[in-house]
N, C-alpha and C positions, 0 to 999 in steps of 0.2 A: 504493500500499499504505500503510495507516494505521499510524502507529507504535504498537507495543505498549507500553502504559502500565499499570501495576498500580494498582488501586484497592481500598479496603477497603469492605466492605458488610455489612449485616445484613439477613437474609431470614427472618421468622418466628422470630427470636430465636437463630439460628445463624450464627455467624461464617463468612463465606466470602470468598475472594478472587477478584477478577475482572480481567480485562485487556480493553482495548479492542482488538478484532481488525480489525473493518470497520464503516464507517459504514452506518446504515440509514435508510431514510425513516420518520420517526416516524408519519406518518399512515398508513402501511401496517400498523402494528401493532395488531391488535385488542386492545382494553383489557377485553374482558368474557369471556375464556376463557384457560385456561392456554396458555402458550407453549412450543412444543417446545424452541426454543433460549432462550427468555426474552430479556429485554433490560434495559438500564438506561440512565439519563440522568444526566450529571454536570452539576451546577449549582455555583455559587460557594460556597454555603453548605450544600449537601446533596446527597444521592444518592437517585434514585428507582430503584425495580426493580419488575418483575413477579414475584410470587412464584407458587409451584406452583399456586395457586388463580386465577391470572389477575387478582389484585389489584395495583394500584400501591402500594408501600410507600415511605415517605419515611424516610430514615436522617438523623439530625441528630447531628453530634458538637459538643458543648459545648466551651468554652474550656479547661474542666478535663479534657478527654479523655473524658467520659461518653458513651455511645451510647444514644440512644433512637429508637423507631420509631413510626410512626403510618400508618394506612391513609388514603387519599383518600376523600373523600365519595361516595357513590353518587348519581347524577344521577336525574332523575325517570324516566328510561327503564330504570333498573336497570344501567346501565353505569358503570364507573369511568372518571373523567375523567383523561386522560394529562396529564403535566406539559409545560410548554414546554421546548425545548432539543433537543439532538442525541441521538439514541438509537444505542446500540450493541449488536450481538449480544453476548450474555453468554457467556463462557468461564470455566468453574470451573477454577481452578488449584490442584488437590490441596488440599482443605480441611484435610488433615493437616499441611500446612505446607510443601509444595515450592514454593520461590519461582520466579518466571518471570525468566529472564536469558539474554541471548544467549550463543550458543556458536559461535565462529567463530575467525579467526586471531588476534584481539586478546584481550587479558585484560581481564575485565570484574570490577569489585570493587563490591558494593553496601554502602554505609555509612549509618549513622544518626548524625545530628549533634544533638547536644543544644542546648537553649538555655542562655543564661547568659553568662558572661564569655568572653573571647577564647579562653582555653586550653581551654574546654569545647566551643568551635566549631572546634577545630583537629584536623585529621586528619593523620597521618603514615603513609607508606608506605615500605617497604624493599625494595630489589630489587638486582640485579647487571646491569651492562651492559658489554659488551666494546668499545664505541665511544662516545666523546663525543657527546653529543646523538643517541644511537642509539635512544632510546626517547622518544616524545612522550607526556604524560600530560594527559588532558582530565579535569578534576576534576568535570565534570558540573553545574556551577552557572551556566553561560553565560559563564564567564570564558574567556579564550584559553588553548589548549592550550600546555603548556610542555615544554621539553627542557632538559636539565641537562648541563653541561660537566664531566663526571666520567667515569672508568672505574673498573670494579670496583664494590664495594658501596657503596650510597648510601642515605640515608634523607632524605626530603623531606616538608615540611609544607605544608599549605594551610589557610587560614582561611576559613571559610564565614560569610557575612553572616547567614544565616538557619537555624534549625534545620529539620530534615527528613530525608528519605532521598534519597541521591544515588548515581548510578551512574558510577563512575570508569572511564575507559577507557584502557588502556595499549597503544600501538601501536608495533610495532618497525619503525624506519626503516632501520637497518642494524646489522650485527653480531648479537649475541645477548642475549636477556632470560632471566634465571634468577631463582629465588627461594630462595636458601639461607637457612637459619635455624640456630639453635643450640640443642642439647639443654639442658634444665633451666630454671632460673628467671632466668638471666642472658643476656647476648647479645641477639640480635634475632630477631623473626619478621616477617611480613609487615606487621604493625602498627607496627614500628619496635622501640625498646627495650623489653625486658621488665622493666627494673629501674627505669625513671625515674619520677617523680612522675605522669606521665600514662599510667601503664600501664593505666588504665581503657580506653585505645584498643582494648584486646583485645576488648572487648564491643561495639565499633562496628560490626565487619564482619558482615553478615547473610547474604551469599551471595557466592560466588567462581566464575568461569568461567575456567579456565586456557586461554589461546589456543594454537592450533597453532604460532604463531610462538616460543612460549617453548621452551626447551630440555628442561624436565623439570618434574615436580612436586617442588620441593626438599624436602630433609630439614628437618622441623620448621618448615615455612614458616607453618603455621597453628596451631601448638602453643599451647594456652590460649586459642584464639579462642572464648570460651564461647558467643557468640550466632550462630555460622554455622549456618544450617539447611540450606543446599544447596550442593554442590559438584559442578561439572560440567567435564569434561576433554575438550578438543577432540582431533580426530584428529591424529596427527603426534607426540603425547606418548608416550614409550616406557617411562619409569620413574616410579613413585611412591616418593620417598625415605623413609628411616627416620623414624618419628615425624611424618610430614607432618601429620596431622590429630590428633595427640596432644592428648587432653583437650578435644576440641570436644564439650562435653557435650550440646548440643542439635541437633548435626547429624543430620538424619534421612535425606537423600537424596544419593546419590552416583552419578554417572554417569561411567563410564570407557570409553575408546574401544578398539574393536578395534585391534590393533596394539601395545597395551601388553604388555610382556614381564615385568615384575617389580613386585612390591609390597613395600616394605621393612618391616624389623622395626617392630613397634610403630605401624604406620601408622594405625591406628584405635583405638588403645589408650585405653581410658575414654571412648569415644563411646557414651555411655549410651543415647541415643535412636535411634540407627542402626537403621532397619528396612527400607530400601530401597537396595540396592546390587547392582551387576552386577561380576562379575569376568570379563573377556573371554577368550574361548577361546585368545587368543594368548598368555596369561600362563603362564609356565613355573616362576616362583619366587615364593612367598608366604613371607615371613618370620616369625620367631618372634614371639609375643605379638600378631600382627596385630589381632585382634578381642577382644583381652583385655577383659573386662567390658563387652562390648557387650550390655547387658541386654535391650534391645528386639529384637534380631535373631532372627527366628523360622526363617529358612531362607535358604540360599544355594547357588548351583549353582557347584561347583568346576570349573575347566577340566581337560581330560583330560591336559594336559601336565605337570602337577606331578608330582614323584616322592616327595614326603614331606608329611606333615602336620606342620608345624614344632612346636616346643616352645611349649606354652601358646597355640596359634593361636586356639582358641576358649574358653579358660578363662573361667569365669564368665558364659557366655552363657545365662542362666537360662531364657530362653524359646525357646531353639534346640530345635525339635521334629522336625526331620528332617535328615539329612545323607546325601549320596550320596558316599562315599569313591571317587575315580575308580579304575578298574583302571590299573595302572602305578605306584600309590603303593607303595613299598617299606617305608617306615617311618612309625610314628605316635609322635610325640614326647612328652617329658615333658609331663604335664598337658595334652595337646592339647585334650582334651575334659572336663578336670576341672570339676566343679560344673555341668555342663550337665543341670539338674535335669529338664528337659521331654523329653528324649530317651526314646523308648520302644522303638525297634528300631534296631540297628545292623548293618550288613553290612560284613564286612572282606574286601576282595578277595584273590584268589588270589595277588597279586603281593607282598603284605606279608610281610616277613621278619623284622621286628623291632617290638616293642611295648615302649615305654619306661614307666618308673615313672609311676603316677598318670594314664596316658593317659586313663582312664575313671573316675578317682577321684570318688567322691561322686556318681556318676550313679544316684541312687536310683531314678529312675522306668524305667530300662531293664529291659524284661521278656524280650527276646530279643537274643542275639547270634548272628549267622549267619557263621560262620568258613568261607571258601572255600579257603584254603590246605590242600594234602593233606599237607604237611609242616608240623608245628607251628612258628609263628614263635617266634623267641627272645622270651621273656617276661622282661623285665629283673628284675622281682620281683612279688610278689603284690600289691603296691600298685597296680599297673595297673588293678586292678578293686576297690580299696577302697570299702567301702559298698555292695557288691552287694546287692540286696534278696534276701530269702529266697526268692522265687517265680521268680527269674530262671533262664532256660534258656540253655545255650550249645550251639548246634548246630554240628556239624562234618560234612564231606563223608561221604556214605554209601560204604561198601565192602563187597562181598560177604562178606568174612571178618572184618569188623569191625577191620581192621588200622589204619585211620586213627583211629578212636575209641580204640583201645588206646594208639596212639602219643601221642595228646594226653593221655590219663589218666596216662601214664607220664613225660611231659616234665617237665623242670625247671620248677617254679612252676606250670605248668598243673595238676600233680598235686593241687594244693590245691583245685581246683574240679572234680575228678572226678566228684563226686556230681551235679553240675549239667549234665552233658554228655549229650547225645543226638545221634543221627544224623539227618541230614536224610532225608526220604523218598526211597526209591529211584526213580531217573528212569526 
């Protein structure tokens, strides 16, 4: 099995990422027709790829980081001459930014190391271990793996000789590994101290996979890691702590395992770019402010085991255009869907008994509410629907004598919306 290694390339002016998956015989690759799987060749100074037209394209990266491309010359017989070297099947790794990283019992951290003086080539990591030398760290640069004679919380540093991207692997030998952090701008996160002069370390981490041998995804462990694009959690992890990914502004992709039971308060708070996340069916608790201001989030499937939509859970999710509130939810919290401008239709299940203030405040795009409870839920105040559009309709269950509709029209605070109420069609 050939080791999966990520490379950058350019094909017809579009940035893509590739990984080497399996070696191929270069001679077997036709060079004058488009490839179903395509291919590319890695050389010391450049990368060659077959584009969608079957042409070999050379990608050249200058010392200053500029990228240029050029086609190979056409031979006399009209074919494109392939480069020398080893060819690999091309695998596109989510051109929107999802990184390639191992997900197993170990914890993997991909870091970017800058050029410059030693402090710019120094990476620090913080974690907690219950046994002295219970965790080994392979820093990914060919140096020997290290273990540390401490118990409890520790921060360790490693100096890299050369700039580049490195994959750090943390392996549990004995005891437990965990990643506690601290809320706010002081204390620690995975990258070490939040307050020291090297706090630019928070931008060094680009992807993390939490291994199944870790005890949990710790509270605030990645807070302010502004450059993390992908997080992957292995089987065996049961909890995501409060604020675990707080202010990971470029985080786009999160994979959580079945068996996870809870997601803490503010876990994805201010993850502006988040647009790819699964919530496992085993989750029964999702905290307040979980997806607060996740501007890019368009849709998410909520597990059937939760019993509330917590306060401000989706507040400020401007692009959230659909939501299925599971049957079994009994309350919709303060500001739960506030400022979700893209929502157009909302169905409130029969199990809901309470709708709190500003639950759907400023949801200007909602045209229809479909309320399934036959008894009007407690509506904390009219602010729950502040900013309701003039053409919005509130549908309530049909009853032969219109008793349900009349009950809604007379109920406390619901009465303010009586003119907008209609019955569903008789079934």
